[in-house]
C-alpha positions as CSV (number, residue, x, y, z in Angstrom):
1,X,0.0,0.0,0.0
2,X,1.5,3.3,-1.0
3,X,1.7,6.3,1.3
4,X,-0.9,9.1,1.2
5,X,0.1,12.6,0.4
6,X,-0.3,13.6,4.1
7,X,2.0,10.7,5.2
8,X,4.6,11.8,2.7
9,X,4.4,15.4,3.9
10,X,4.6,14.4,7.5
11,X,7.7,12.4,6.7
12,X,9.3,15.2,4.7
13,X,8.7,17.7,7.5
14,X,10.6,15.4,9.9
15,X,13.4,15.0,7.3
16,X,13.6,18.8,7.0
17,X,13.6,19.2,10.8
18,X,16.3,16.6,11.1
19,X,18.3,18.5,8.5
20,X,18.0,21.8,10.4
21,X,19.1,20.1,13.7
22,X,22.0,18.3,12.1
23,X,23.1,21.4,10.3
24,X,23.5,23.1,13.7
25,X,25.3,20.2,15.3
26,X,22.2,19.3,17.4
27,X,21.0,15.9,18.3
28,X,17.9,14.6,16.4
29,X,15.3,13.1,18.7
30,X,14.7,9.4,18.1
31,X,11.0,9.9,17.3
32,X,12.0,12.4,14.6
33,X,14.6,10.0,13.1
34,X,12.0,7.2,13.1
35,X,9.4,9.4,11.4
36,X,11.9,10.6,8.8
37,X,12.9,7.0,7.9
38,X,9.6,5.2,8.0
39,X,5.9,5.7,7.4
40,X,5.2,3.4,10.4
41,X,6.1,6.0,13.0
42,X,4.9,9.3,11.6
43,X,4.6,12.4,13.8
44,X,3.6,16.0,13.1
45,X,6.7,18.1,13.7
46,X,5.6,21.3,12.0
47,X,5.6,23.3,15.3
48,X,9.0,22.1,16.2
49,X,10.4,22.8,12.7
50,X,8.9,26.3,12.5
51,X,10.1,27.2,16.0
52,X,13.6,25.9,15.2
53,X,13.7,28.1,12.1
54,X,12.4,31.1,13.9
55,X,15.2,30.7,16.5
56,X,18.0,30.7,13.9
57,X,20.3,33.7,14.0
58,X,20.8,35.5,10.6
59,X,24.1,33.8,9.8
60,X,22.8,30.3,10.6
61,X,19.6,31.0,8.7
62,X,21.6,31.9,5.6
63,X,23.8,28.8,5.9
64,X,21.0,26.3,6.7
65,X,18.0,27.7,4.8
66,X,19.3,30.0,2.0
67,X,22.2,27.7,1.0
68,X,21.7,27.5,-2.8
69,X,24.2,24.6,-3.0
70,X,22.0,22.3,-1.0
71,X,18.8,20.6,-2.3
72,X,17.5,20.2,1.3
73,X,18.1,23.9,2.0
74,X,16.2,24.8,-1.2
75,X,13.3,22.5,-0.1
76,X,13.4,24.0,3.4
77,X,13.4,27.6,2.0
78,X,10.3,26.7,0.0
79,X,8.7,25.0,3.0
80,X,9.4,28.1,5.1
81,X,8.0,30.4,2.5
82,X,4.8,28.3,2.2
83,X,4.5,28.1,6.0
84,X,4.7,31.9,6.4
85,X,2.2,32.5,3.6
86,X,-0.3,30.0,5.2
87,X,0.1,31.7,8.6
88,X,-0.5,35.2,7.0
89,X,-3.6,33.9,5.2
90,X,-4.9,32.3,8.4
91,X,-4.4,35.5,10.4
92,X,-6.1,37.5,7.7
93,X,-9.1,35.2,7.6
94,X,-9.3,35.2,11.4
95,X,-9.3,39.0,11.5
96,X,-11.9,39.1,8.7
97,X,-14.2,36.7,10.4
98,X,-14.1,38.3,13.8
């Protein structure tokens, strides 16, 4: 049975989170490693990934997210841009509906 789109995205988020942690010399939690490697142990790590990116200083952000030589960095930059746009849209809708 093939993975669903949601399962693939959950796994990719964990792979990106692991990339961010490893790029900073930090340890990757076991549950993130398992989710990054297998569809059997998926977790939603969007909050952790976004908080980790928000906490990067400008030099580290450039090295980890804006590194044009790294495919993972390019994917992470795209993920970050989409995450920010989704948050802006959500905030805009919330203000409009209230």
